[in-house]
N, C-alpha and C positions, 0 to 999 in steps of 0.2 A: 482538556486543553486542546482546542482545535488549532492545527497548524496548516497554513496555506502552503501548497506545494508548487510554488511558482518558479523555483530553481531546482536543479538536479540535487544540489546540496541539501535543500530543505526536504526533499523526498527521502534521501538517505538518512537524514537526521531523525525525521519522524518515525521511520521504521526502526531505526537503531534504538530509539527511546522505548519502543515496544518490545525490544529484544529480538527483532527480526533482521537477519542478515540477508544480503542479496548481492547480485552482481550485474553489471552492465553487459549486455550481450548484443550480438549482431552489429558490430561497429561498421561504419562505412569506410571508404578508402582512405579517409583522413583520420580515422580512429574515433569518430564521434558516434555515440549510440543514443537512441531514445528509449530503448527497451531495457527495463530493469526487471530481472527475474528474482522472485523470492520463492521459497518452498516452506510451506507450513504443513507439518506432518508429511503425508504423501502427496499433498496437493501442490501443484506448480501454478504460480500466478505470475503473469507478465503485466507490468505497468508500462504502457507506452506514454512517455512523458512529453508534455508541451507546457510552455509557461502559462497559458490561459486555462487549460484543463487537460487532464490525462485520461487515458482509457485503461481501465482495469479489466484484464482478460482472464477469465477463469473458465477453462475449457472453451466451449463455444458461446459462453455468456460474456457480453461486453457492457461495461458500465462507464459513464463519465464520472470523473472525480476532480475536484479542485482543492480538497483539503483532506487531512488525516487527523483523527483523534487517536493518539497513541495510548491513551489511558481511558478507553471507553467504559462507560458504566452500564454496559448492556446487562440486563438483569438475569444472567445465568452464571453458573459457577465457572471459574477459570479466568484467564486474562484475555482481553479482547482489544482489537483496534477497530476503528470505524472509518470508512471512506465516506466523504460527503461531497455534495454538489449543490452550489447555490444556497448554502445554509442548512441543508437537510442531510442527515446521516442515513444512508440507505443500505450500505453493505457493512455487516458486523461479522468480523472474522476472528474466530477463536484461535489465539496463537499459543495458548498454554492451558493445559488442564489444571484444575484446582487440585492440590494435594491435600488429602485429609489426614 
């Protein structure tokens, strides 16, 4: 189920559906923030949100994304989310290990 992340609320909802909690950080003088921080395991990820596309920042790697699949079918054990851009999923992020 791919979700377009064209609003701040759609970004939060897509991540929440995947069981990922985050917070808006670095607000400007009016309290507005474009930076949403999530933590998966020990990895911190910043999503710089814009209505047309966002930038997913993982360390010094930056990727554009305009959608999130909160229920990715990536073919490995565990639970995954996928970030996509222009119809292609290119970041698969494991959010939970599979419990056997």
